[in-house]
C-alpha positions as CSV (number, residue, x, y, z in Angstrom):
1,X,76.1,75.8,31.0
2,X,78.5,74.8,33.9
3,X,81.9,73.4,33.0
4,X,81.0,70.0,34.6
5,X,78.0,69.6,32.3
6,X,80.0,70.8,29.2
7,X,82.7,68.3,30.0
8,X,80.3,65.3,30.3
9,X,78.5,66.3,27.0
10,X,81.9,66.6,25.2
11,X,83.1,63.3,26.5
12,X,79.9,61.6,25.5
13,X,80.2,63.0,22.0
14,X,83.8,62.0,21.7
15,X,83.1,58.5,22.9
16,X,80.2,58.0,20.5
17,X,82.2,59.5,17.6
18,X,85.1,57.2,18.4
19,X,82.9,54.2,18.5
20,X,81.5,55.1,15.1
21,X,85.1,55.2,13.7
22,X,85.8,51.8,15.4
23,X,82.8,50.2,13.7
24,X,83.9,51.6,10.3
25,X,87.5,50.4,10.7
26,X,86.3,46.9,11.6
27,X,84.0,46.8,8.5
28,X,86.9,47.9,6.3
29,X,89.1,45.2,7.9
30,X,86.6,42.6,6.8
31,X,86.2,44.1,3.3
32,X,90.0,44.4,2.8
33,X,90.4,40.7,3.8
34,X,87.7,39.7,1.4
35,X,89.5,41.6,-1.4
36,X,92.7,39.9,-0.6
37,X,94.4,43.0,0.8
38,X,95.8,41.3,3.8
39,X,98.5,43.9,4.6
40,X,96.0,46.7,4.5
41,X,93.6,44.6,6.7
42,X,96.4,44.0,9.2
43,X,97.2,47.7,9.5
44,X,93.5,48.6,9.8
45,X,93.1,45.9,12.5
46,X,95.9,47.7,14.5
47,X,94.1,51.0,14.0
48,X,90.9,49.4,15.3
49,X,92.7,48.0,18.3
50,X,94.2,51.4,19.1
51,X,90.8,53.1,18.6
52,X,89.3,50.5,21.0
53,X,91.8,51.6,23.6
54,X,90.9,55.3,23.1
55,X,87.2,54.4,23.5
56,X,88.0,52.7,26.8
57,X,89.9,55.7,28.1
58,X,87.1,58.1,27.0
59,X,84.6,55.9,28.8
60,X,86.8,56.0,31.9
61,X,87.1,59.8,31.7
62,X,83.3,60.1,31.2
63,X,82.7,57.9,34.3
64,X,85.1,60.1,36.3
65,X,83.5,63.3,35.1
66,X,80.1,62.0,36.1
67,X,81.4,61.0,39.6
68,X,83.0,64.3,40.0
69,X,79.8,66.3,39.9
70,X,78.7,66.2,36.3
71,X,75.2,65.1,35.2
72,X,74.5,61.4,35.1
């Protein structure tokens, strides 16, 4: 498999995987708040925000890899 194709597949995987983590973190924020664990919820909210930034960067990298000759 050519490098460009491997790169796109890897970035797609990382992006999906990161989005799964983001969803989990957000669910745990809600549950921690429900359980009165406000400090924990606040920390998890920060983690979710950072994870969202990572997802954004992965999406940008994926778009660039596709533009630069990888499969669509």
